[in-house]
C-alpha positions, 0 to 999 in steps of 0.5 A, spaced: 825 441 671 833 441 673 831 446 679 829 443 686 823 447 688 823 445 695 826 440 700 822 434 704 822 439 710 818 444 706 812 438 706 814 436 713 812 443 715 806 444 711 803 437 714 805 440 721 801 446 720 795 443 717 795 438 724 796 444 729 791 449 726 786 443 725 786 444 717 786 436 715 779 436 714 780 442 709 784 438 704 779 432 704 773 436 704 776 439 697 775 433 694 767 433 696 767 440 694 769 438 687 764 432 687 758 437 689 760 442 684 760 436 678 753 434 681 755 427 684 751 428 690 743 429 690 740 435 693 734 431 696 739 427 700 744 421 701 745 414 704 750 413 709 754 407 709 758 406 716 764 401 717 770 400 720 777 396 719 783 396 723 790 400 722 796 397 725 800 402 730 807 405 728 809 404 736 813 398 738 809 393 742 813 389 747 812 384 753 812 387 760 819 387 762 821 391 755 815 395 756 817 398 763 824 399 761 821 403 755 817 407 760 824 408 765 828 410 759 823 415 757 822 418 764 830 418 765 830 422 759 825 427 761 829 428 768 836 428 764 833 434 760 831 438 766 839 438 768 841 439 761 845 432 762 846 426 757 840 421 758 845 415 758 850 418 763 844 421 767 842 413 767 848 410 769 849 415 775 843 413 778 844 406 777 839 405 771 844 404 765 842 397 763 835 400 761 839 403 755 841 397 751 837 393 746 833 389 750 833 389 758 830 382 758 835 379 753 841 382 757 838 380 763 842 373 763 838 369 767 835 362 767 828 364 764 825 357 766 826 358 773 820 362 776 824 365 782 830 368 778 824 371 774 821 374 780 827 377 783 829 380 776 821 383 775 822 386 783 828 389 781 825 392 775 819 394 779 824 397 784 827 401 779 821 404 776 818 406 783 825 409 785 825 413 778 818 415 780 820 418 787 825 422 783 820 425 778 815 427 784 820 430 788 823 434 781 815 436 780 814 439 787 821 442 789 825 444 783 820 446 777 816 452 777 808 451 776 809 455 769 815 451 767 813 447 760 818 441 763 814 440 769 808 438 764 812 433 760 815 430 766 808 429 769 806 426 763 812 421 763 811 419 770 804 418 769 805 413 763 810 409 767 805 409 773 800 406 768 804 401 766 806 398 773 798 398 774 796 395 768 801 389 768 804 388 775 800 385 781 803 387 788 802 382 794 805 380 801 809 375 798 812 379 792 811 382 785 808 378 780 805 379 773 798 380 772 794 374 769 790 376 763 790 383 759 788 389 763 782 393 760 784 399 756 792 396 756 797 401 753 801 397 748 807 401 746 811 407 750 812 410 743 805 410 742 801 410 748 794 411 744 795 404 741 791 399 744 790 391 743 784 390 738 780 384 735 777 384 728 774 377 730 774 372 735 781 369 733 784 375 729 788 380 734 791 387 732 795 392 736 793 399 733 787 403 732 781 403 728 778 407 721 771 409 722 768 410 715 762 413 712 761 412 704 755 415 699 753 408 696 751 411 690 757 415 688 762 411 692 765 417 695 768 417 702 764 422 705 767 422 712 773 419 716 775 418 723 780 414 727 778 410 734 781 407 739 783 399 737 779 397 743 773 401 741 766 398 739 765 399 732 759 403 733 763 409 737 761 416 735 757 413 729 752 419 730 758 424 730 761 421 723 754 421 720 753 429 722 760 430 719 758 427 713 752 431 712 757 437 714 762 435 708 757 434 703 752 439 705 746 434 704 742 431 709 743 423 710 736 420 709 738 413 711 744 410 715 746 403 713 751 399 718 752 391 719 750 388 726 756 392 730 751 398 729 745 394 731 745 394 738 739 397 742 743 403 745 746 405 738 738 405 735 736 409 741 741 414 740 739 415 732 732 415 734 732 420 739 736 424 733 731 423 728 735 418 724 733 412 720 738 407 722 738 400 718 742 395 721 742 387 722 740 385 729 746 380 732 743 373 733 746 368 738 744 362 734 749 355 735 748 355 742 746 349 746 740 352 749 734 356 745 736 363 744 731 369 746 730 370 739 726 363 739 721 366 744 715 371 742 715 377 746 709 381 746 710 388 749 703 391 748 700 385 753 707 384 756 707 376 755 712 371 752 711 365 749 716 359 749 718 355 743 714 349 747 708 354 746 707 356 754 705 363 755 707 367 761 705 374 763 710 374 770 715 380 769 721 380 775 726 385 776 733 382 776 738 388 777 740 395 775 746 394 771 750 395 764 749 388 761 746 392 755 750 398 755 745 402 759 748 403 766 743 404 772 737 402 768 733 397 771 733 390 768 727 386 767 725 379 765 719 374 763 719 368 768 716 362 767 714 358 773 719 352 775 713 347 775 712 348 767 719 348 765 720 341 769 714 338 766 716 341 759 720 335 754 724 341 751 727 343 758 734 340 756 734 344 750 732 351 753 735 351 760 741 349 764 739 351 771 738 346 776 731 343 778 726 348 781 728 354 777 724 357 771 727 360 764 728 367 764 727 371 758 731 378 759 727 384 756 732 389 753 731 397 755 730 398 747 726 391 746 721 395 742 726 398 737 730 391 736 723 388 735 722 393 729 729 392 727 728 384 727 721 384 723 724 389 718 730 385 716 726 379 715 722 382 710 723 383 703 725 390 703 731 389 707 734 385 701 737 391 698 741 394 704 745 388 704 748 390 697 749 397 700 754 395 705 759 393 700 760 400 698 764 401 705 767 395 704 770 397 697 772 403 700 776 400 705 779 396 701 781 402 696 784 405 703 788 399 704 791 399 697 793 406 699 797 404 705 792 406 710 793 399 713 799 401 717 800 407 720 806 412 718 805 416 724 805 416 732 798 417 735 791 418 732 791 425 730 797 424 725 794 417 723 787 421 722 791 426 717 794 420 714 787 417 713 784 423 710 790 424 705 788 417 703 781 418 703 782 424 698 786 421 693 781 415 693 775 420 692 779 424 687 781 418 683 774 416 683 772 423 680 777 423 675 776 416 673 
């Protein structure tokens, strides 16, 4: 007991080997192998419950000024490495030394209440970034050979700085200014470029990633885990996660259960085409000022629609070809009620806000039949047991958070997945031993 068997670096090296050789899943699967050996999984099939939660990223999230400064520092360091120079010395020689302080914004020494001072300072930062990008392009084209690994690192750092400029900076004839709003798929941190701005709810925002979990509700064991982008929809790669759960347990998934995030038409279509049974609640739009689509009775067999006032229409019109329902290029159709009928209806104010002379439109989803079938099932008594099954995933997510999965210990999603799989392994073994 007095001898030290190995150092911390031994574990770090072993972790690196697991990640580089893509053996992270092997450790996790050992817990499921033991569960199968002890008879935890039924041979005829299992249910799989899916759910997500958020993981706070490891990288520092900063405002646009300091975010650009971090990008400049990273690219400067890469350029300095190519000349075997100290990054700070190289930056000072190229008039970029101010970015190596604690905060370029805090050390600017300007009146931040003055719009003109802010504009001038922002333009100077953008000008430095442009000048540095020009130097990087020249080094890539003229100095570094095509097979030099330094060329790839320099190209990656330059692309990151270019992306920061594109996502946060708006260039106009009158000058440079910050973009209003948040750009789609915005990079939130230079230190971890894979972090994203995400939302757990309408008011609850986070910066980081998402944990995607598959759980066997009978044994309460985690059968598969994945890490998604923080801004990814919850249903992303849902089918792949189910297939991974089957491969890990060696048992076919009879049913897949999820919340309303998995209840969209495209997700149902994906599972239906794969021959999978998906049980998920269809999201409703209650609480609005007008009657939602769910209050209309749509008959796809006879292509008719009856409104809450009892009026019936068989008129179907083509709207456009868009991706409103997540199906790019699919022509959208809708039932149209005559304007004269809607004008004379006593419920018009509760049904539509369109100006006079327009009738109500009721959109027909490309997977309307699947959605109707799901709505009918969730209103039946047979749906009640599935409400409780979803709690299994919620409990396992809570257990992972107890084991530290809420905060990422590493940068990027690959190592964050390693952390998640190790926590899932501990959660499974704890349950088995318990």
